[in-house]
N, C-alpha and C positions, 0 to 999 in steps of 0.2 A: 761173735766171731768164732769160726771153726778152724782151730789150729791143729796141724798134724804133730805127732811126736817126733823127737829127735831120735834117729836110729841108735840102738845100743852101741854099735861099733864107734859111732861119732862121739858118744858120751865117754867111752873108754879111752879114745885116742886124743892125747893132748895136742897133737898136730893136726887134728881134723879141720877141714876148711869148708864152710858152706859156699857152694858155687852158684846156686840158683834157688830162688823161691818164686813161685807163681801164684797169683791170686786172681779170682774172678770177683770183681767188685764194681759197683756203679755201672753195671752192664758192659764191662770190658775186662780185658786181661791187664794185670799190673804185675810187673816183675822187678826183682832185684837180682843183680848178677855180679859176680866177681870177675871183672874184665881185666886182663893184663897179667894174671898170675903165671900162666904158661909162657907168654912171651918174655916176662921177666926172668924165667928160668930156662931160656934158650930153646923153647919149642914154638912151633907154629900155632898161634892162637886159634885161628879158624879151624884148622884140622883137629886140634884138641877138643874144641867144642863139638865138632862133628862126632868124635868118639864118645864124648859124654852123652850126647843126645841119643846115640845109637844104644849105649848102655841103658839109658832111661827107657827106650822103646822095649828092649828085652825085659826089663823089670816090669813094665806094664803088661807085656804079653804073659809073663809068668804069673803075675798077680791075677790076671783074668782067667788063666788056667785054674789057679787054686780056688778062686771065688765062684767061677761060673762053668768050669769044665771046658773052656774054649781052647782050641789048638793054638799053642804059642807061635808056631811058624805062620799060620794063617793070620793070626792077629797082628803079628809084626809086619807082615806084607800089607795088610789093610791100613795100618798106621803109616807106613812108608808111602803108599799110594796117596793117601789123604794129605800127607805132609807136602809131597811134590805138587799135588793139585793146588793146595793152598798157597804155596810159594809162587806158583805160576799165575794164579788168578785169585787174589785174596778176597775173602768175604767181607772184610772190613779194613780200614786203614789203620796203620800203626801210629799211635800218638805218643807224645811224651819225649823225654830226652834223657840223656845220660848224666847222672850225677855221681861224683866220686866221694867216697868216704864210708864210714861204718858207724853203727850206733854205739 
């Protein structure tokens, strides 16, 4: 199993919250998500997830700049295009269900 490190800021912050974990396993995507935190705090859940995912795209674009010299704006645009295409015409079906709770 190939596990990523917990970011240093999350290790330092006792109020840190893990919102998303994504795994490629058994030929598919498997995710755990913290659903409801924003709604429980008076925010629009869907809009807040959109902001989080946009931040993730920017982090990926910056990482690709640092690792491969790619232009972050072009990378972010390509990711956005791919995302919209995949939402409109999925390459595979989404399986599984929502389970509540923590380990």
